[in-house]
N, C-alpha and C positions, 0 to 999 in steps of 0.2 A: 558446583552445579546448583541451580535454583530449583528447589521443590515447591510446587504450587498445589493448591488444594485438588480435591478429586476432579481429575481431567483425563481425557484420552491419552494414552501413553505417548503418542507422537508430539503432544504439547507439554510433556514433562521433561525434567532434567536439562532445561535450557540454562544458559549462562545468565540471562536476564529475562524479566518479565516483559520481553519486547518482541514484536514481529515486524519485519520490514514490510512496508506497504508495496503493492505493485505500482509502479510509475510508468505512465504511458510514454512510449518511445524510450524513455531513460533506463528502465530496467532490462537488463541483457544478461546473457550467462556469466560474463565475468563479474558483474555486481552481485548476482545471486549466489555465485560460488563463494565470493569473499565474504559475504554476509553470513553464510551457513558455516563457513570455517571459523569465523569470529564467534560462533556460538549462538546465533539467533536465526530464526527461520527467515530465509530470504525468499522473495517471491517476484514474479513477473507476469504482466498480462499476455494471454496466449496470442492475442493480436499483434503483439509486438514482433512475433516472429513471422516476418513478412516473406512470402514466396517471390521469387523471381521466375519470369516465364522460362519454361523449359528446365528449371532447377530442381533440386530436392525439395521435400516438404520441410521447411525450415523449423516447424514445431518439433518434428522428429529429430532433427538434427540438434536442436537446442537441448532437449530433454536427454538426449544421449550424452552430449557434451557435459551437461551438469551432473548426471548420474555418475558417469565414469570419473570425473574429477573428485567428487565427494567420496566415492569408493576408494580412490587412490589415497586420498588423505586419511580416510579411517583405517585403511591397512597400515599406513605409516605412522598414525597416532592413535592406537587403540585405547590410550587413556584419556584422550581428549577428542572424541569424535565430532564430526560436524553435526550441525542441526539439521533438521530435514528441510525440504524446500516446498513452495507452494506456487499453484499456478491460477491465476485469475481469468475467469470466464465471464465474458459479457453475455448474459443469457437473454437479453431483449430480442424480439423477433427480428429486428434488423439485422443481426449478426448472421450472415449467410455462412459463415465458417463453423457456427457452433456445433452441428452434429459431427462434423469430421474431427474438429478439435478434442470434443468430448470422447470420442472413440479412441483418438491417439492417447489422451490422458489415462484412460482406463487400461489401454493395453500397456502403457509404460509404467502403470502402478503409482501415479503421482500420490504422494502421501497427504498433501493437504490441499483442498480446492477451495478457492475463494470466488464466490458468485456475486454479481453485481447487476443492477438494473432489472429486477423482476425475479422472484423466486421460482424454480421450476423443478417439480417433483422428478422428472426423468434425469435431470443432471445430478440431483442429490443421490438417486439410485445408482448412478454410474459411478460416482465417487465411492459409494459403499461397495459396489460390485468388486472393486479392486483392493479393499481394505483401507480405503482413505476416509477422510472426514471433510464435511462441507461446512464452511463458514460463510455467512451471507451478510453483506453490509446493508444497514437500514439507516433511516434518518429520523425515525420516530417509532412509538410504541406499536401502533397499528401494524406497520410494515414488519416489525419484529415478530409479532403474533403470526402473521401470514408465513413468515419465513419457517418458523418452527412447525407450524401445521403442515407445511410442504416437505418436511423432512431433513431441514438443515440441522446440523449438529450444534452448531454455535453462531453467534452473532457477533457482528462488528458495528459498534454504535458510532456512526459518523456524526460528530457534534459540530458546533460553530468553530470556525478557525481552521478547519481541515483544508488542505490543499485540494486543488481540482474540485470536483463535485461534492462540495461539503454540505452538511446539513445546517439548518437555522437554530436549533436548540442548543441550550446551555448543557454541558455535560452533567452538570449537578442534577438537572431535571431528567434527562433521558436515561443515565444509568440507574437512577432511583427507580423510575417507572418500570424498567425492563427487570430489574432485580425483585420487584415485588411478586413476580410469578415465574421467573426463569432462573434456574440455578446451574445452568450449563456454561460452557466456555464463552466468555464475553471479553470482547477486545474494545478499546476506547481509542477513537481517532479524533484529532483535533488539537492542533499546535502542540503535539507530543514530541518535543525536540530536545528535552533535557531529561536527566535522571531524577530531578524533582518532580517532573510531570508524570514519570513512570510511577513513582511512589504515589502521587496524588490519584492517579488512575485506580491504583489497587486500593487506596483508602476508601475511594467512592464506591468500589464494589467490583470493578473490572478485574480480570486475571491478567490482562496484558495491555501495554500501550502498543498503538499502531503507529510506527515511525516512518515517515516519508521524506520530507523536505530535506533533512540534514544528509540523506544519501545522494541528492542530486549533485551536491558539491563534493564529489568523490572522484578520484583517479579512474575507477572502474565504470562509472556511469556513462551512459551513451547520450550525453548532453552537450550542447554547444559550449564552448568555453566561456563565451559570453554569459550565457545562462548560469553557469557556475559561479562566475564573478559577481552577477547580480545577487544571487542568493548570499554570498558572503558579505556584500556591501549592504544588504537590505534589512529592514526591521518591519514590525507589523504594519506600520502606517504606509509601507511600500506595497501592501497587498489590497487589492480590491475585489469586490463580489459584482458579478454580472451575469444575468442569463442571457444576454444578447446572442452570444456566438454559438451556443448549442442548444438554447431552449431550456436549460436547467441551470439554476444557480451555481457559479464555479468561482473559486478564488484564483486570480492571476496577478503576476507581477506587473505593477503599473509601467515599470521601464520597458517591459517587452511589448506593451501596447503603443508606448511612444516610439519605440524602435521601428515598429511596423507602420508608422505614419499615422497613428490615431492619437486623439486627445482624450485621455482617461476621464477628464472632467467635462467632456462634451461629446459623448459617443452618438453614433447615429441612431434614429429611431428603429430602424429594422435592418436586419443581417440575414442574408441566405446564401451561405457559402456553397451550398450543394448545386446552385445553378451557375456558379462563377467558372469560367474557363480556367484551364491550368495556367494560362499566361495573364490572368488577372493581376492588376496591380494591388488589389486588396489582399491582406494577409489571410492565410489559412489558419483557422482557429487551432486545428490540431497540430501544426507545425511551428507556427510562429508567434503564438501567444502562449506564454509559459506558465504553468500552474505553480503555485506556492501556497503554503499554509502559513498561519499567523506567527508561528514559532520560529520564524527564520532569524531572528535576532540572536539565537544561540549559535548560529552558524559563523565561525570566525576565519576559516581557512579551508582551502581545497587540499584534500589529502586522501589516503587510503580509507576504503570502508571500514577496515578494522580499527582505525583511529576513532572513528565515529562510536563504534561500540565500546572502545576503551573509555572514552569520555563519558558515555552514558553509564557505564559501570561505576566509575569514580564518583560522578555525581549522585548516582542512586545510593550507593553506600554511605556517602557523607549525609544525604538527606535522611536516611534511615537512622543515623546516629543522632541527628538534631531532633528527629521526632522522638527518639527514646528520652531525651533530655526534656522535652516539652511535656511528655506524658508523665 
């Protein structure tokens, strides 16, 4: 087990200095369970648990499935227990499910809360009410200070190269600015797809790397097989940044745009998916345009999530040995 510096107990004793990022649509109970069993914190966006008319509350179902699976694993493997799990809450005012989902997560005593798109005092208080911690993702130092002022326990520095809604800043600049005043839990996101990148994140001053893209190309991921194959075949030059589809800069696979009938090099000037009918021939950004970080060149095959963690560990330990030789 890896011991980190002074951190909340829930973030200690992990196999690697890595936390799996919540992937929209892609992250599901099977993936989270596999990540946690492999020794790193697995996570999913609460909004991934979509209710069906007349059916059960799927977030409740998912949390019960994850909790029971990890409990069974821990009882059978007391010497190598699973890592905790995390739930991502989109705290923007447009999320009509937020209040309900927060209540469910508090009732279920979710140990790690990841908040995105605006820090909210009441969400952080809910996390603390059930013994959890709150980590908020930020793209600059100003947002980082606001998040801590509103009660977040830790920060996720989303730097250039991150999949989905990535930030524009270099990790060298972003981590340094945050560490000048903040000594709490700090994660770094942005092309963290290798063990070398995990070590680099720690050298910069982060406690963990935030790993997303490699878990798309896993057996357990809820991703289209074509999406998984694109991740394996792709490299950094196959990722493009655009704010056209959601109003915020995000990184997408160029191939998914082409597959949806768009020209990545000649995109339309305007895009308003919110007014498009369901039978519109234009692609829905949330469903057909696939996010990816610039670190996808490290993804060589589709396989179990545990194999991703094994690879990261091997690379991380080898990088540590090389660093000792250099120093």
